C-alpha positions as CSV (number, residue, x, y, z in Angstrom):
1,M,9.1,10.2,44.1
2,N,12.6,11.0,44.5
3,F,14.4,13.5,42.9
4,A,16.4,11.2,40.3
5,T,13.0,9.6,39.5
6,G,11.0,12.9,38.7
7,R,14.5,13.9,36.8
8,L,14.3,10.8,34.5
9,A,10.5,11.6,33.8
10,L,11.0,15.3,33.2
11,L,13.9,14.1,30.8
12,I,11.8,11.7,29.2
13,V,8.8,13.8,28.7
14,G,10.6,16.8,27.8
15,I,12.9,14.8,25.0
16,T,10.1,13.6,23.9
17,V,7.9,16.6,23.5
18,A,10.8,18.6,22.0
19,T,11.7,15.9,19.4
20,G,8.0,15.7,18.3
21,W,8.0,19.2,17.7
22,L,11.4,19.2,15.8
23,V,10.9,16.2,13.3
24,Q,7.6,17.5,12.1
25,R,9.8,20.5,10.3
26,V,12.4,18.3,9.6
27,E,11.0,15.2,8.4
28,L,7.7,16.7,6.7
29,I,8.1,20.0,5.8
30,Y,12.3,20.4,4.8
31,K,12.3,16.7,3.8
32,G,15.4,16.3,5.9
33,P,17.1,13.1,6.9
34,Y,14.7,10.9,8.9
35,L,15.2,11.3,12.7
36,A,12.4,9.2,14.7
37,G,11.7,6.2,12.5
38,A,11.3,5.4,8.4
39,G,8.4,3.5,7.8
40,S,7.8,0.0,6.9
41,F,10.8,-1.7,5.2
42,P,13.4,-3.3,7.3
43,G,17.1,-1.6,7.2
44,E,15.5,1.9,6.3
45,Q,16.8,3.1,9.8
46,V,17.2,0.2,12.6
47,F,18.5,3.0,15.1
48,L,16.5,6.0,15.9
49,A,18.5,9.0,15.5
50,M,17.5,11.1,18.5
51,P,17.5,8.6,21.2
52,L,21.3,7.6,20.3
53,G,21.9,11.5,19.8
54,V,20.7,11.9,23.3
55,L,22.9,9.1,24.4
56,G,26.0,10.3,22.7
57,A,25.5,13.9,24.3
58,L,24.9,12.3,28.0
59,A,28.0,10.0,27.6
60,L,30.0,13.4,27.9
61,V,28.2,14.2,31.4
62,R,28.2,10.9,32.6
63,R,27.9,12.6,36.4
64,F,24.5,14.0,35.6
65,I,22.4,10.9,34.9
66,S,23.3,7.4,36.0
67,P,23.8,4.5,33.5
68,G,20.7,2.9,35.1
69,D,18.8,6.0,34.3
70,R,20.5,6.3,30.8
71,A,19.3,2.9,30.1
72,V,15.5,3.6,31.2
73,L,15.3,6.7,29.2
74,Y,16.8,5.2,25.9
75,A,14.2,2.7,26.1
76,A,11.4,5.2,26.3
77,L,12.8,7.5,24.2
78,V,12.8,4.4,21.3
79,V,9.3,4.1,21.9
80,G,8.3,7.9,22.6
81,V,10.1,9.2,19.6
82,S,9.1,6.6,17.1
83,V,5.2,7.1,17.4
84,T,5.8,11.1,16.9
85,A,6.5,11.2,13.2
86,S,7.7,9.0,10.2
87,G,7.7,5.9,12.5
88,M,3.5,6.4,13.4
89,M,1.7,9.5,13.0
90,H,2.9,10.7,9.6
91,R,1.7,7.3,8.1
92,F,-1.1,6.6,10.4
93,L,-2.7,10.2,10.3
94,P,-2.9,10.6,6.7
95,G,-4.4,7.1,6.7
96,L,-7.4,8.1,8.5
97,L,-8.5,11.0,6.3
98,T,-7.7,9.8,2.6
99,G,-10.7,8.0,1.8
100,F,-12.7,11.0,2.7
101,Y,-11.5,13.8,0.4
102,G,-11.9,14.1,-3.5
103,G,-12.2,11.5,-6.0
104,F,-12.3,8.9,-3.1
105,A,-15.3,10.3,-1.3
106,R,-17.3,10.2,-5.0
107,E,-20.8,8.6,-4.4
108,S,-20.7,7.2,-7.7
109,G,-16.9,5.8,-6.9
110,P,-16.0,2.3,-6.1
111,Y,-14.9,3.2,-2.5
112,Y,-18.1,4.6,-1.5
113,R,-19.8,1.5,-0.4
114,F,-17.3,1.0,2.2
115,L,-16.3,4.1,3.4
116,S,-19.8,5.2,4.1
117,I,-20.2,2.3,6.6
118,V,-16.7,3.6,8.6
119,P,-18.0,4.0,12.5
120,D,-18.1,7.7,13.5
121,W,-15.3,7.1,16.3
122,L,-12.8,6.0,14.0
123,V,-12.1,8.6,11.9
124,P,-13.0,12.8,12.3
125,G,-16.2,13.7,10.4
126,G,-17.6,12.1,7.1
127,L,-17.1,12.0,3.4
128,N,-15.8,15.6,1.9
129,S,-16.3,16.6,5.5
130,A,-14.5,19.8,7.0
131,P,-11.7,18.0,8.9
132,A,-10.7,15.8,5.8
133,V,-10.7,19.1,3.2
134,A,-8.7,21.6,5.7
135,A,-6.1,18.6,6.2
136,F,-5.5,18.1,2.7
137,E,-5.8,21.7,1.6
138,G,-4.2,23.5,4.7
139,G,-4.6,27.0,6.0
140,A,-6.6,25.8,8.7
141,T,-6.7,25.2,12.7
142,V,-6.8,21.6,14.1
143,P,-10.9,21.1,14.5
144,W,-10.0,19.1,17.7
145,G,-13.7,18.7,18.2
146,A,-13.9,16.4,15.5
147,W,-10.6,14.6,16.1
148,L,-11.4,14.0,20.0
149,L,-13.2,10.8,19.9
150,P,-11.4,8.8,16.9
151,L,-8.1,9.9,18.8
152,A,-9.2,8.4,22.0
153,A,-10.5,5.4,20.4
154,W,-7.3,4.6,18.9
155,T,-5.1,5.8,21.8
156,A,-7.0,3.0,23.7
157,F,-6.1,0.3,21.0
158,F,-2.5,1.2,20.8
159,A,-2.2,1.4,24.7
160,A,-3.8,-1.9,25.2
161,F,-1.6,-3.7,22.2
162,F,1.3,-2.2,23.9
163,L,0.2,-3.3,27.3
164,T,-0.8,-6.6,25.9
165,T,2.4,-7.3,24.2
166,F,4.7,-6.3,27.0
167,C,2.6,-9.0,29.2
168,L,3.2,-11.6,26.5
169,V,7.0,-10.5,26.3
170,S,7.1,-10.9,30.3
171,L,5.4,-14.2,30.2
172,L,8.5,-15.2,27.4
173,R,11.1,-13.6,29.5
174,E,12.6,-16.6,31.1
175,R,12.6,-18.5,28.3
176,W,14.3,-16.0,26.0
177,L,16.6,-14.0,28.0
178,H,17.8,-16.8,30.6
179,T,17.3,-20.1,29.0
180,E,18.0,-19.4,25.5
181,R,20.3,-16.4,26.5
182,L,19.4,-14.5,23.1
183,G,22.2,-12.5,21.9
184,F,20.9,-8.7,21.2
185,P,23.7,-7.8,19.1
186,L,21.9,-4.5,18.3
187,L,22.2,-3.7,21.6
188,E,26.0,-3.2,21.4
189,M,25.5,0.2,20.2
190,P,23.2,1.7,23.1
191,R,25.2,-0.2,25.6
192,A,28.6,1.3,24.6
193,L,27.0,4.8,25.0
194,I,25.8,4.2,28.2
195,A,29.0,3.0,29.5
196,G,30.1,6.1,28.3
197,D,33.9,4.9,27.4
198,L,33.5,4.9,23.4
199,F,34.9,8.1,23.0
200,T,38.0,7.5,24.5
201,Q,38.8,4.8,21.6
202,R,40.6,5.6,18.7
203,M,39.0,2.9,16.4
204,F,35.6,4.5,17.0
205,W,36.6,7.8,15.4
206,W,38.3,6.1,12.5
207,G,35.0,4.2,12.0
208,M,33.2,7.8,12.4
209,L,35.2,9.2,10.1
210,V,33.6,7.1,7.0
211,P,29.9,8.3,7.2
212,C,30.8,11.7,8.0
213,V,32.9,12.1,4.7
214,L,30.5,9.9,2.9
215,F,27.7,11.9,3.8
216,G,29.3,15.0,4.5
217,V,30.2,15.1,0.8
218,N,26.6,13.9,-0.4
219,G,25.1,16.7,1.6
220,L,27.2,19.4,0.2
221,H,26.3,18.2,-3.6
222,H,22.6,18.5,-2.5
223,Y,23.1,22.3,-1.4
224,A,26.0,22.9,-4.1
225,P,25.7,20.7,-7.0
226,S,29.2,21.6,-8.0
227,V,30.7,19.3,-5.4
228,P,30.8,16.2,-6.8
229,E,28.5,13.1,-5.5
230,I,30.1,9.8,-4.3
231,S,27.7,7.3,-5.1
232,T,27.1,4.0,-2.9
233,R,25.0,2.0,-5.2
234,L,25.6,-0.2,-8.1
235,N,22.9,-1.2,-10.1
236,L,24.0,-4.5,-11.3
237,A,21.1,-4.3,-14.1
238,D,23.1,-2.7,-16.1
239,F,25.3,-5.3,-16.6
240,L,22.6,-7.8,-17.2
241,L,21.4,-6.7,-20.2
242,D,20.9,-9.9,-22.2
243,D,18.3,-12.7,-21.8
244,P,18.5,-14.7,-19.9
245,W,20.6,-12.8,-17.3
246,K,18.3,-9.8,-17.2
247,A,15.3,-12.0,-15.7
248,M,17.8,-11.7,-12.3
249,A,17.2,-8.0,-12.5
250,T,13.2,-7.4,-12.7
251,F,11.5,-4.0,-12.1
252,E,9.9,-5.4,-9.0
253,S,13.1,-7.1,-7.8
254,P,15.8,-4.9,-8.3
255,F,19.4,-6.4,-8.0
256,Y,21.6,-3.5,-6.3
257,F,24.8,-3.9,-4.2
258,D,24.7,-0.7,-1.5
259,F,26.9,0.3,0.6
260,V,25.4,1.7,3.6
261,P,28.1,2.3,6.6
262,L,25.2,1.9,9.4
263,L,24.1,-1.6,7.8
264,V,27.7,-2.6,7.2
265,G,28.0,-2.0,11.0
266,V,25.0,-3.8,12.1
267,A,26.2,-6.7,9.9
268,F,29.1,-6.6,11.9
269,L,27.4,-7.1,15.2
270,A,25.2,-10.0,13.7
271,P,26.1,-13.6,14.1
272,V,28.3,-14.8,11.2
273,E,26.1,-17.2,10.3
274,V,22.9,-14.9,9.8
275,S,24.6,-12.4,8.0
276,F,26.1,-15.1,5.6
277,S,22.8,-16.7,5.0
278,T,21.4,-13.0,4.4
279,W,23.5,-12.3,1.7
280,F,23.4,-16.0,0.6
281,F,19.7,-16.4,0.1
282,Y,19.1,-13.2,-1.5
283,I,21.4,-14.6,-4.0
284,V,19.5,-17.8,-4.4
285,T,16.5,-15.4,-5.2
286,R,18.4,-14.2,-8.0
287,V,18.7,-17.9,-9.2
288,Q,15.1,-18.6,-8.5
289,L,14.3,-15.8,-11.0
290,L,16.4,-17.4,-13.5
291,L,14.6,-20.7,-13.3
292,T,11.5,-18.4,-13.6
293,Y,12.4,-17.1,-17.0
294,F,13.5,-21.0,-18.2
295,L,9.9,-22.0,-17.3
296,G,8.3,-19.3,-18.5
297,R,6.4,-18.2,-15.5
298,Q,7.7,-14.5,-15.2
299,E,4.4,-13.3,-15.6
300,Y,2.4,-15.7,-13.7
301,R,0.8,-13.7,-10.5
302,G,-1.4,-16.0,-9.3
303,D,-5.3,-15.6,-8.7
304,F,-5.4,-13.0,-6.0
305,I,-6.3,-9.8,-6.6
306,P,-3.7,-7.3,-7.9
307,G,-2.6,-4.5,-5.6
308,H,-3.9,-5.8,-2.3
309,G,-3.4,-2.5,-0.6
310,S,0.2,-1.9,-1.2
311,P,2.4,-3.9,-3.5
312,W,5.4,-2.4,-1.8
313,L,4.6,-4.8,1.1
314,D,4.5,-7.9,-1.2
315,W,7.0,-7.3,-3.9
316,P,7.6,-8.8,-6.1
317,G,3.9,-9.8,-6.8
318,H,4.7,-12.7,-9.3
319,F,6.4,-16.0,-9.6
320,P,8.2,-17.2,-7.5
321,F,6.5,-15.0,-4.8
322,F,9.6,-14.4,-2.5
323,M,7.5,-12.3,0.2
324,N,5.2,-15.5,0.6
325,Q,8.1,-17.7,1.0
326,A,9.3,-15.3,3.6
327,R,5.9,-14.8,5.6
328,G,5.7,-18.8,5.7
329,G,9.1,-18.7,7.3
330,L,8.0,-16.0,9.7
331,L,5.0,-17.8,10.6
332,F,6.9,-20.9,11.3
333,L,9.5,-18.9,13.4
334,G,6.6,-17.6,15.6
335,V,5.0,-20.8,16.1
336,F,8.3,-22.6,17.0
337,S,9.2,-19.8,19.4
338,L,6.5,-20.4,21.2
339,W,6.5,-24.3,21.2
340,T,9.8,-24.3,22.4
341,A,8.8,-21.9,25.0
342,K,5.6,-24.2,26.1
343,R,7.0,-25.3,29.5
344,S,8.2,-21.9,30.4
345,L,4.7,-20.3,29.5
346,A,3.2,-22.9,31.1
347,A,4.9,-22.2,34.4
348,A,4.6,-18.6,33.9
349,F,1.0,-18.5,33.1
350,S,-0.9,-19.0,36.4
351,W,-4.4,-17.1,37.5
352,R,-2.6,-15.8,40.5
353,S,-0.2,-13.8,38.0
354,G,-1.1,-10.4,37.2
355,V,1.1,-10.4,33.7
356,A,-1.1,-13.6,32.8
357,W,-4.3,-11.7,33.8
358,G,-2.8,-8.5,31.8
359,F,-2.2,-10.8,28.8
360,V,-5.8,-12.1,28.7
361,L,-7.8,-8.8,29.6
362,G,-5.6,-7.0,27.0
363,L,-6.4,-9.6,24.2
364,A,-10.3,-9.4,25.3
365,F,-10.0,-5.7,24.9
366,L,-8.4,-5.6,21.6
367,W,-10.9,-8.5,20.7
368,F,-13.6,-6.4,21.4
369,W,-12.4,-3.3,19.4
370,L,-11.9,-5.5,16.3
371,T,-15.2,-6.9,16.4
372,A,-16.6,-3.2,17.1
373,L,-14.7,-2.1,14.0
374,G,-16.3,-4.8,11.8
375,V,-14.3,-7.8,11.9
376,P,-16.3,-11.1,12.7
377,P,-15.4,-12.6,16.3
378,L,-13.5,-15.9,15.4
379,M,-11.6,-13.8,12.5
380,G,-10.9,-11.6,15.4
381,I,-9.3,-14.2,17.3
382,C,-7.4,-15.2,14.4
383,S,-6.0,-11.7,13.3
384,L,-4.7,-11.1,16.6
385,V,-3.0,-14.5,16.9
386,L,-1.6,-13.8,13.7
387,I,-0.5,-10.1,14.3
388,L,1.4,-11.6,17.9
389,L,2.9,-14.2,15.9
390,L,4.6,-11.6,13.4
391,G,5.6,-9.7,16.1
392,L,7.3,-12.5,18.0
393,A,9.2,-13.7,14.7
394,F,10.1,-10.0,13.8
395,A,11.2,-9.7,17.5
396,R,13.4,-12.9,16.9
397,L,15.2,-11.5,13.8
398,R,16.0,-8.6,15.3
399,I,17.0,-9.6,19.2
400,D,18.5,-12.7,18.5
401,G,19.8,-12.4,14.8
402,G,20.9,-8.6,14.9
403,L,18.9,-8.1,11.5
404,P,17.9,-4.4,10.7
405,I,14.3,-4.8,11.7
406,A,12.7,-1.5,11.9
407,G,9.3,-2.4,11.6
408,T,6.6,-5.2,10.8
409,P,5.6,-4.6,6.9
410,Q,2.3,-7.5,6.9
411,I,-1.1,-6.8,6.0
412,V,-2.9,-9.2,8.2
413,G,-6.0,-8.9,5.9
414,Y,-3.8,-10.0,2.8
415,I,-3.6,-13.5,4.6
416,F,-7.1,-14.2,4.7
417,F,-7.8,-12.9,1.4
418,V,-5.1,-15.2,-0.2
419,A,-6.3,-18.0,1.9
420,M,-10.3,-17.6,1.9
421,G,-10.8,-15.8,-1.7
422,T,-11.9,-12.4,-2.0
423,G,-15.4,-10.7,-3.8
424,A,-18.6,-9.3,-2.7
425,G,-20.5,-11.4,-0.3
426,L,-17.5,-13.9,0.8
427,F,-16.9,-11.2,3.7
428,T,-19.1,-8.0,4.8
429,D,-18.1,-4.9,3.6
430,S,-17.4,-4.1,7.2
431,T,-14.9,-6.8,7.3
432,Y,-13.0,-5.4,4.2
433,M,-13.0,-1.8,5.5
434,A,-11.5,-3.1,8.8
435,F,-9.0,-4.9,7.3
436,G,-8.0,-2.0,5.3
437,F,-7.5,0.2,8.6
438,L,-5.8,-2.6,10.2
439,A,-3.2,-2.2,7.7
440,V,-1.9,0.4,10.2
441,F,0.6,-2.4,11.4
442,G,2.0,-2.7,8.0
443,F,3.2,0.9,7.8
444,T,4.3,1.9,11.3
445,M,6.8,0.7,13.8
446,I,3.7,-0.7,16.2
447,G,4.2,-4.3,15.4
448,L,8.0,-3.8,16.4
449,W,7.1,-3.1,20.2
450,P,7.6,-6.8,21.4
451,A,11.2,-6.5,20.0
452,L,11.4,-2.7,22.0
453,Q,10.1,-4.2,25.3
454,F,12.2,-7.1,25.0
455,E,15.6,-4.8,24.2
456,G,14.2,-2.6,27.4
457,L,14.1,-5.4,29.7
458,K,17.4,-6.7,28.6
459,L,19.0,-3.3,29.3
460,A,17.5,-3.1,32.7
461,E,19.3,-6.4,33.5
462,L,22.5,-5.1,32.1
463,N,22.5,-2.1,34.2
464,G,20.7,-3.0,37.2
465,V,17.7,-1.4,36.8
466,S,14.1,-2.6,38.4
467,T,11.7,-4.2,36.0
468,R,9.3,-1.8,37.3
469,R,11.1,1.3,36.6
470,M,11.9,0.2,33.1
471,V,7.9,-0.8,32.5
472,C,6.9,3.1,33.7
473,G,9.8,4.5,31.6
474,M,8.7,3.0,28.7
475,V,4.8,3.5,29.4
476,L,5.6,7.2,30.0
477,G,7.3,7.3,26.7
478,L,4.6,6.0,25.0
479,L,2.1,8.2,26.2
480,A,4.2,11.5,25.6
481,G,5.0,10.4,22.4
482,L,1.3,9.9,21.4
483,A,0.4,13.1,22.9
484,A,2.9,15.0,21.0
485,G,2.7,13.5,17.9
486,Y,-1.3,14.1,17.6
487,V,-0.6,17.6,18.8
488,F,2.4,18.7,16.5
489,S,1.4,16.1,13.4
490,L,-2.0,17.3,13.2
491,E,-1.0,21.4,13.4
492,T,1.8,20.9,10.9
493,I,-0.9,18.8,8.6
494,Y,-3.5,21.7,8.9
495,E,-1.4,24.5,8.6
496,H,0.5,23.4,5.2
497,G,-2.3,20.8,4.0
498,L,-1.5,17.3,2.7
499,F,-1.4,18.3,-0.9
500,A,1.4,20.5,-0.4
501,L,3.4,18.6,2.1
502,Q,3.4,15.6,-0.7
503,E,4.4,17.9,-3.6
504,Q,7.1,20.2,-1.8
505,G,7.5,18.6,1.6
506,G,8.8,15.2,2.9
507,A,5.5,13.6,2.9
508,R,5.1,12.0,-0.1
509,S,5.1,8.3,0.6
510,E,3.3,9.5,4.2
511,A,0.3,11.0,2.2
512,R,0.2,8.2,0.1
513,I,-0.2,5.6,3.0
514,G,-4.0,6.0,3.0
515,R,-4.4,5.3,-0.3
516,Y,-3.4,1.7,0.0
517,Y,-5.6,1.3,2.8
518,N,-8.5,2.5,0.3
519,Y,-7.3,0.4,-2.3
520,L,-7.2,-2.9,-0.2
521,M,-11.0,-2.3,0.7
522,K,-11.8,-2.0,-2.9
523,D,-9.7,-4.2,-4.7
524,A,-10.5,-7.1,-2.0
525,G,-14.2,-6.4,-1.6
526,G,-14.8,-5.7,-5.6
527,T,-13.0,-8.3,-7.3
528,D,-14.0,-11.8,-7.2
529,G,-11.3,-14.2,-6.6
530,P,-10.9,-17.9,-5.5
531,T,-8.5,-19.2,-2.8
532,D,-4.5,-18.4,-4.5
533,W,-3.4,-22.3,-3.9
534,V,-0.2,-21.5,-5.4
535,R,0.6,-18.2,-2.9
536,L,-0.3,-20.6,-0.2
537,G,1.9,-23.3,-1.3
538,F,4.8,-20.9,-1.6
539,H,3.9,-20.1,2.2
540,A,4.1,-23.7,3.0
541,A,7.5,-24.1,1.2
542,G,8.9,-21.2,3.2
543,A,8.0,-22.7,6.2
544,G,9.0,-26.2,5.5
545,F,12.6,-25.0,4.4
546,T,12.9,-22.9,7.3
547,W,11.9,-25.7,9.4
548,I,14.6,-27.8,7.7
549,L,17.3,-25.4,8.4
550,A,16.3,-25.3,12.0
551,L,16.7,-29.1,11.8
552,M,20.1,-29.2,10.5
553,R,21.1,-26.5,13.2
554,Q,19.9,-28.6,15.8
555,H,21.9,-31.8,14.4
556,F,24.9,-30.1,12.9
557,L,27.1,-28.1,15.1
558,R,28.8,-26.1,12.1
559,W,25.6,-26.1,9.6
560,P,26.3,-22.5,7.9
561,L,22.4,-21.6,6.7
562,H,20.6,-20.3,9.5
563,P,16.8,-20.1,9.2
564,M,16.5,-16.5,10.1
565,G,18.7,-15.6,7.3
566,F,16.3,-17.3,4.7
567,V,13.5,-15.5,6.1
568,F,15.3,-11.9,5.7
569,G,17.6,-12.6,2.9
570,T,14.2,-14.0,0.5
571,G,11.8,-11.4,1.6
572,F,13.6,-8.0,2.1
573,G,17.4,-9.1,1.3
574,W,17.2,-6.7,-2.1
575,I,17.3,-3.6,0.4
576,V,20.6,-4.7,2.5
577,W,22.4,-7.2,0.8
578,G,25.7,-5.8,-0.3
579,S,25.9,-4.0,3.0
580,V,25.3,-7.1,4.9
581,F,28.2,-9.0,2.7
582,C,30.5,-6.2,3.4
583,G,29.9,-6.6,7.0
584,W,29.8,-10.4,7.5
585,L,33.1,-10.7,5.3
586,C,34.6,-8.0,8.2
587,K,33.6,-10.0,10.8
588,W,34.9,-13.2,9.3
589,L,37.9,-12.3,8.3
590,A,38.4,-10.8,12.1
591,V,37.2,-14.3,13.6
592,R,38.8,-16.5,11.5
593,Y,42.4,-14.9,11.5
594,G,42.6,-12.8,14.6
595,G,39.9,-14.7,17.2
596,A,37.6,-13.0,19.7
597,Q,40.0,-10.6,20.8
598,T,40.4,-9.1,17.3
599,Y,36.7,-9.0,16.9
600,R,36.3,-7.0,20.3
601,R,39.3,-4.9,19.4
602,V,37.7,-4.1,15.9
603,M,34.4,-3.6,17.2
604,P,34.6,0.0,17.9
605,F,35.3,0.8,14.5
606,F,32.0,-0.8,13.3
607,L,30.1,1.2,16.1
608,G,31.5,4.4,14.6
609,L,30.3,3.7,11.5
610,I,26.7,3.3,13.0
611,F,26.8,6.5,15.4
612,G,28.8,8.3,12.3
613,E,25.7,8.0,10.3
614,I,23.3,8.9,13.3
615,C,25.3,12.6,14.0
616,M,25.2,12.9,9.9
617,R,21.3,12.8,10.3
618,L,21.4,14.8,13.1
619,L,23.8,17.6,11.6
620,W,21.9,17.7,8.1
621,A,18.6,18.1,9.9
622,G,20.1,21.1,11.9
623,V,20.9,22.1,8.6
624,A,17.5,21.8,6.7
625,L,16.4,23.7,10.0
626,W,18.6,26.6,9.4
627,Q,17.6,26.7,5.6
628,G,14.3,26.7,6.2
629,E,13.3,25.6,2.7
630,M,10.0,23.4,2.5
631,G,11.0,20.1,0.6
632,G,14.8,21.2,0.5
633,G,16.4,19.2,2.8
634,Y,19.0,16.4,2.1
635,R,17.5,12.8,3.2
636,I,20.3,10.3,3.8
């Protein structure tokens, strides 16, 4: 190992571990801004604050580390930092414990029959055991003896999944990176920081000024309410007060116009037809709600069980089932991506290829792990196929469409229950239990790993870094992140207790994730329900419409509607559509009236919008640490 390699490894491990310690206090205790991921919904933090902050700092000392090493460092930190806190640990660890404390663990309760068969190697201790009680009530040291086996089992699963997806990404690399030449719009931000000349451009500083003023004033308002707040949200429901118009803004499907500088910058980087289609198809969902009102189907929720583990991942849960349309489109995108790459896959999938063997052996290990958990063998294979298909589809949305994907908010068990029905005897109790715990894919960033791996490989090509060096850096980041996340998250949880962190700190949503695991087991296993043909029909309709849009783009050069915009706008547009509209309009005007040259000239302004918000997250994180008040931080 030469000096440069050793220095890079120390930077990856050192920054990841230091961040793992820092984010527990900022995110979990003080309720400050998210620095290391922000949950399952797209758009909440498409860029992690810490990795971009590190790149920004290194851009000021360019001689210390080469551009290639900065690229490896960034890719490694994106993976490692995201698993230390809200991107994974803050949702994963409470999810393992929730069912084993208090009312969930009562023998007379509806959850007992499922929780009593959870394998000893999956969670620490049993029902109302000391590890679960101490985690909720706090004031204790971490019982590492009880946690050792579960953490080892889950680490093996996470590592196998990471390496399996890396092998799949490597098999698709030639097709996606060289044949189709996917655009990677979101890499414009880290690429500019790696190049190191962004801070010399005046437009960049003007862009930074917008979020700095906005979140500077609003942060001061948080700590000093006498300072007026600058509102960035317009609730259109306040104007749609009469029938039938109020049907366009329901409780489960809100109609907000949000202005978020970072998302405006992201939308400016995205292809025009993708950003246009995103806000356009979100408006189409409002029209669908209006038609639903005229049809009298507003309260129709299908035959599926209510709740299904987390309504937040399938809102609105009523007709016309937007998330089901989007999921159908996602599955089509995954299948279509593999179909168009079939020749490249066949050429790359040689039995002499270590990557091909790695993919097969990784799948075999994951399948064995799922069957040991309680998933039937055939259903285990189907589960892995669905997880990988959805992962590739979300990767496509991010790396080609430039859409703000920060996770893969999908519950695999939900798909089986919709297709096959639910109730006692339809599946074994262990299968219901297993699908409950596999909801970890829906609430963390691990499903996004294929997208992050593609971005790492692209950065390696752009900066002349060998694939081996990039892979080693990202694996090192993952291992350092898992270790730091386990240690610092558990120490924080056992010191303060999940009750205090939920009610007084910043872990309200994080501490609730485990409830959704248990709701999924109980609702699906305890409620008799047939196949939900209506929801399946909306899945098929979403897939069919995405296919039609893909055909139209192939046959008409100037066709303005993009299938990725339909999927994202229909399923997640309510989170981002206002900002996407602003970003699209700016880019359309720049390209229409100024051409490509004007677009490149004004791009630093929009990169400034992104980096300015990142800087404000870091600033208010520092203030939260300085104030040291539990739950008192300013969360942007």
